[in-house]
C-alpha positions in Angstrom: 63.0 32.8 88.8 63.2 31.6 85.2 60.0 29.7 85.6 58.2 32.8 86.9 59.5 34.8 84.0 58.4 32.1 81.5 55.0 32.0 83.2 54.6 35.7 83.0 55.5 35.7 79.3 53.1 32.9 78.7 50.3 34.8 80.4 51.0 37.9 78.4 51.0 36.1 75.1 47.8 34.2 76.1 46.1 37.5 77.0 47.2 39.1 73.7 45.8 36.1 71.8 42.5 36.3 73.7 42.2 40.0 73.1 42.7 39.8 69.3 41.4 36.3 68.6 44.5 35.5 66.5 47.8 33.9 67.0 50.7 36.1 66.2 51.9 36.8 63.5 49.0 36.9 61.2 48.1 38.6 57.9 45.7 41.5 57.9 44.2 43.6 55.1 44.1 47.4 55.2 40.5 48.8 55.4 41.0 52.4 54.4 42.8 54.8 52.1 46.1 56.6 52.9 46.3 55.1 56.4 49.4 56.3 58.2 52.0 53.9 59.5 53.7 55.4 62.6 56.9 54.9 64.6 55.0 53.9 67.7 51.6 53.0 69.2 49.8 56.3 69.3 48.9 59.4 67.4 51.7 61.3 69.1 54.3 59.2 67.2 55.4 60.5 63.9 54.3 59.2 60.5 56.6 56.9 58.6 54.6 55.6 55.6 51.1 55.2 54.1 49.1 52.2 53.1 45.7 51.7 51.4 43.2 48.9 50.8 43.7 46.1 49.7 47.3 46.0 50.8 48.2 43.4 53.4 50.5 43.7 56.5 51.9 41.2 58.9 50.7 41.9 62.5 53.1 40.7 65.2 51.4 42.2 68.3 48.6 44.5 69.4 48.4 47.1 72.2 45.7 49.6 73.2 44.0 49.6 69.8 47.3 49.7 67.8 48.9 46.8 65.8 52.6 46.3 65.5 53.5 45.3 62.0 56.6 44.1 60.1 58.4 46.8 58.0 56.8 47.6 54.6 58.8 47.9 51.4 58.4 51.7 51.6 59.7 51.9 55.2 63.3 52.7 56.0 65.5 53.2 59.1 68.2 55.7 59.9 71.8 55.2 61.3 74.5 57.7 61.9 77.1 57.7 59.0 80.0 58.0 61.4 79.4 54.5 62.8 79.1 52.8 59.4 81.8 51.8 56.9 80.2 51.8 53.4 81.3 49.4 50.7 81.1 49.8 46.9 78.3 47.4 46.7 76.0 49.6 48.7 76.1 47.7 51.9 77.7 48.8 55.1 79.3 47.4 58.3 78.8 48.9 61.7 82.1 49.8 63.4 80.9 50.5 66.9 78.9 48.9 69.7 75.3 49.7 70.7 74.7 51.9 67.7 71.1 53.3 67.6 68.8 52.6 64.7 65.9 55.1 64.3 62.6 54.9 62.5 63.0 57.0 59.4 60.2 59.2 58.0 59.7 61.2 54.8 57.6 63.6 56.8 60.3 64.5 59.4 64.0 65.3 59.4 66.5 62.9 61.0 66.8 65.3 63.9 63.2 64.9 64.7 63.1 61.2 64.0 63.4 60.2 67.6 61.9 56.7 67.9 64.6 54.2 68.5 63.9 50.8 66.9 66.9 48.8 68.1 70.7 48.8 68.7 73.3 47.1 66.4 76.6 45.7 67.5 79.9 46.0 65.9 80.2 44.0 62.7 76.5 44.0 61.9 75.7 44.5 58.2 73.2 47.0 56.9 71.8 47.7 53.4 72.2 51.3 52.5 69.5 52.8 50.3 70.2 56.5 50.6 71.6 59.5 52.5 69.8 62.1 54.6 72.3 64.6 56.1 74.5 62.9 58.6 72.5 59.7 58.4 72.3 56.7 56.1 68.9 55.5 55.0 68.9 51.7 55.5 66.6 48.8 55.1 64.9 48.2 58.4 67.1 45.5 60.2 65.6 42.4 61.6 63.7 43.3 64.8 62.6 46.7 63.6 58.8 47.3 63.6 56.1 49.9 63.0 52.6 50.6 64.2 49.2 51.1 62.6 45.8 51.8 64.1 44.0 48.5 64.5 40.7 50.1 63.4 42.0 50.1 59.8 42.9 46.4 59.7 40.8 43.4 59.0 42.1 39.8 59.5 42.8 38.1 56.2 42.7 34.3 55.6 46.0 33.3 54.0 46.0 31.5 50.6 47.9 28.6 52.1 45.3 28.0 54.7 42.5 28.1 52.1 44.4 25.7 49.8 45.1 23.4 52.7 41.4 23.4 53.7 40.4 22.6 50.1 42.9 19.7 49.8 41.8 18.3 53.1 38.2 18.3 52.0 39.0 16.6 48.7 41.1 14.0 50.5 38.3 13.2 52.9 35.8 12.9 50.1 38.1 10.5 48.2 38.7 8.4 51.3 34.9 8.2 51.9 34.3 7.0 48.3 37.0 4.4 48.6 35.6 3.2 51.9 32.1 2.8 50.4 33.4 0.8 47.4 35.4 -1.5 49.7 32.4 -2.2 51.8 30.3 -3.1 48.7 33.0 -5.3 47.3 33.5 -7.1 50.6 29.8 -7.9 51.2 29.5 -9.2 47.6 32.7 -11.4 47.3 33.1 -12.7 50.8 30.5 -14.8 52.6 33.0 -16.9 54.4 34.3 -16.4 57.9 37.4 -14.9 56.4 35.3 -12.6 54.3 33.1 -11.6 57.2 36.2 -10.9 59.3 37.6 -8.6 56.6 34.2 -6.9 56.3 34.2 -6.3 60.1 37.7 -5.0 59.9 36.7 -2.6 57.1 33.7 -1.6 59.0 35.9 -0.9 62.0 38.2 1.1 59.9 35.3 3.0 58.3 33.9 3.7 61.8 37.2 4.9 63.0 37.6 7.1 59.9 34.0 8.4 60.4 34.8 9.3 64.0 38.0 11.0 62.8 36.1 12.9 60.1 33.4 13.8 62.6 36.0 15.1 65.0 37.7 17.0 62.2 34.4 18.5 61.1 33.7 19.5 64.7 37.1 21.1 65.0 36.6 22.9 61.6 33.2 24.1 62.6 34.3 25.6 65.8 35.0 29.3 65.1 37.7 31.4 66.7 34.9 33.6 68.0 31.3 33.0 69.1 28.9 32.8 66.2 27.0 35.9 65.6 23.7 36.5 63.8 23.5 38.7 60.7 21.8 41.4 62.7 24.7 41.4 65.2 27.2 41.5 62.4 25.4 44.5 60.9 25.5 46.3 64.3 29.2 45.6 64.7 29.8 46.9 61.2 27.8 50.1 61.9 29.7 50.6 65.2 33.0 50.3 63.4 31.9 52.8 60.8 30.9 55.2 63.5 34.3 54.8 65.1 36.0 55.6 61.8 33.9 58.8 61.5 34.9 59.8 65.1 38.6 59.2 64.3 38.3 61.4 61.3 36.5 64.1 63.3 39.2 64.0 66.0 41.9 64.4 63.3 40.1 67.5 61.9 39.5 69.0 65.3 43.1 68.5 66.3 44.3 70.6 63.3 42.3 73.6 64.6 43.8 76.2 66.9 43.6 75.1 70.6 41.3 77.9 71.6 38.5 76.8 69.2 38.8 73.0 69.6 35.6 71.3 70.9 35.7 67.5 71.5 32.4 67.3 73.5 30.2 66.0 70.5 32.9 63.5 69.6 33.2 62.2 73.2 29.5 61.7 73.3 29.5 59.6 70.2 32.5 57.6 71.4 30.7 56.9 74.7 27.7 55.6 72.8 30.0 53.2 70.9 31.6 52.0 74.1 28.3 51.4 75.9 26.7 49.6 73.0 26.6 45.8 73.9 27.2 44.6 70.4 29.9 47.0 69.3 32.6 44.4 69.2 36.2 45.5 68.5 34.9 49.0 67.8 34.3 49.5 71.6 38.0 48.8 72.3 39.1 51.2 69.6 36.7 53.8 70.8 38.1 53.6 74.4 41.6 54.1 73.1 40.5 57.1 71.0 38.7 58.5 74.0 41.9 58.4 76.0 43.7 60.4 73.3 40.8 62.9 73.2 41.1 63.3 77.0 44.8 64.2 76.6 44.0 66.7 73.9 41.5 68.4 76.2 44.0 68.5 79.0 46.4 70.3 76.6 43.6 72.7 75.7 42.9 73.4 79.4 46.6 74.1 80.1 46.6 76.6 77.2 43.5 78.3 78.5 45.1 78.6 82.0 48.2 80.2 80.4 46.0 82.6 78.4 44.1 83.6 81.5 47.3 84.2 83.4 48.6 86.4 80.6 45.4 88.3 80.5 45.4 88.9 84.3 49.1 90.0 84.1 48.3 92.4 81.3 45.4 93.8 83.4 47.5 94.3 86.5 50.2 96.0 84.5 47.6 98.3 83.0 46.3 99.2 86.5 49.8 99.9 87.7 50.5 102.2 84.8 47.3 104.0 85.4 48.1 104.3 89.1 51.6 105.8 88.3 50.0 108.1 85.9 47.5 109.4 88.5 50.3 109.8 91.0 52.4 111.8 88.5 49.4 114.0 87.8 48.9 114.5 91.5 52.5 115.8 92.0 52.4 119.3 93.4 54.5 121.8 91.6 54.7 125.1 93.4 56.8 128.1 92.3 58.9 126.1 89.9 59.6 123.3 92.4 59.7 119.7 91.0 57.9 118.5 94.1 56.7 119.8 97.5 55.9 118.2 100.8 56.7 117.9 104.5 60.3 116.6 104.9 60.7 113.6 107.3 63.2 110.9 108.1 62.6 107.4 106.5 62.9 104.4 108.8 63.4 102.1 105.8 66.0 103.9 103.7 68.5 104.7 106.4 71.6 104.3 104.3 72.7 101.2 106.2 71.4 98.4 104.0 69.7 100.6 101.3 70.4 103.9 99.7 69.6 106.9 102.0 66.3 108.6 101.3 64.0 111.2 103.0 60.3 110.6 103.3 58.1 113.3 101.9 54.7 113.5 103.6 51.5 115.3 103.0 49.8 117.5 105.6 48.0 114.5 107.1 51.3 112.7 107.8 51.0 110.1 105.0 54.1 109.3 102.9 53.5 110.3 99.3 57.1 110.2 97.9 60.7 109.7 98.8 63.6 112.1 98.2 67.1 111.2 97.5 69.9 113.9 97.9 72.4 114.3 95.1 75.4 114.6 97.6 76.3 114.9 101.2 76.1 118.7 101.2 72.5 118.7 100.0 71.8 116.0 102.5 73.1 118.1 105.4 71.1 121.1 104.3 67.9 119.0 104.1 68.5 117.6 107.6 68.1 121.1 109.0 64.6 121.3 107.4 63.1 118.1 108.9 59.4 118.6 109.8 59.1 121.7 107.5 57.3 122.2 104.2 60.0 122.1 101.5 60.3 122.3 97.8 62.7 120.2 95.7 64.4 120.9 92.4 65.6 117.9 90.5 64.2 114.8 88.7 61.2 112.7 89.5 61.1 109.0 88.6 58.7 106.2 89.3 59.7 103.4 91.8 57.9 100.1 91.1 59.3 98.7 94.3 57.4 101.1 96.5 54.6 102.1 94.1 55.6 105.7 94.8 57.8 108.3 93.1 61.4 109.2 94.0 62.7 112.8 93.8 66.4 113.0 93.0 67.0 116.5 94.2 70.1 118.8 93.9 68.4 121.7 95.8 65.9 122.0 98.6 64.2 125.1 99.9 62.0 125.7 102.9 58.5 127.0 101.9 57.1 129.7 104.2 53.4 129.3 104.8 51.4 132.2 106.4 49.9 131.2 109.7 46.2 131.6 110.5 44.1 132.1 113.7 45.7 132.6 117.1 49.1 132.0 115.6 48.6 135.1 113.4 47.3 137.2 116.3 50.2 136.1 118.5 52.6 137.0 115.7 51.1 140.5 115.4 51.3 141.0 119.2 55.0 140.0 119.1 55.7 142.5 116.3 53.9 145.3 118.3 56.1 144.5 121.3 59.2 144.7 119.2 
């Protein structure tokens, strides 16, 4: 199991080295002004510091177009005061186990500084440099790290490597001069067998040294990356500049309100960088930026859906209010009655599971309202008028549950309607008989 874990770690490190072309850690120069250092690998992590060219940073890892760097002098971490015992010298000792250390930021309050860097054990020492509310500002402990967009970094040759290369070149030149002098002296002074033997030995040493120098020259001449022509280098530089412009456009677009954001032109430019065969690292950075843009567009789409839902809800509410208004305007008020209609039983509001109500119908038999008696006496009086045209006196209110109105009545009266046709003639005949 340990062998498998070691092999997996080795593969991961090898892949990281192949992706960046550098062994970690390595020095890198900042290629930009006011570049933000963030608490994590991505634009969604909060800002912790700023750097500008020609400052250098130490890169310890790289992931998805972001480089993990060692803390800068301007960086600080946060730790809760309640877990630290402060001394007069300005240092402190942790008095609890597994105490969280957070990435501090001058752009965010401690409450919103939510990126955990590591945990400290009891007895660990910290260097306190300030106070922010309930937290101490401390020098980032060993193991703390920050992140910066790899697009703003350029690998820098260390001074030690340059000096070592110069010293090696001088040493090789000096050895070559000494070898040449020895060969000349040997051929002039020694003609004997002993001399010839020494000459051969010197020649063998010189040959061995020449082979060693040739091998060293071959090694030095082998670049970390395939050699590129000036034209290819210019294209890579241009692609990198295009990427930086796209990153700036994304930042500006992100600051706009969601409803007016438009990433389509930027996505088109990023796609051109990714598809360019000689874009180099710019293509990798463009892919990472394109992924972020896709997330921003998803957020915009979600906002548009919510707006559409709110608009539809407002429209429906407006229609309901208009519908109620029309119904209220259609309420029949005859001879001072609040409402009139044919009184009928309701098969829904029977009084068993819901409040008792009568149904009020029009002459065609359609229910147009409900009537709720004020007390049992009024209810009993209304029961004797079922099927008759009645008038109610009381209060009318809207009922959203049924989309109809409810008449809370305290009095109900039967409305006499004159009969027509044969009914009238029959009525006249009856009166004559009487």
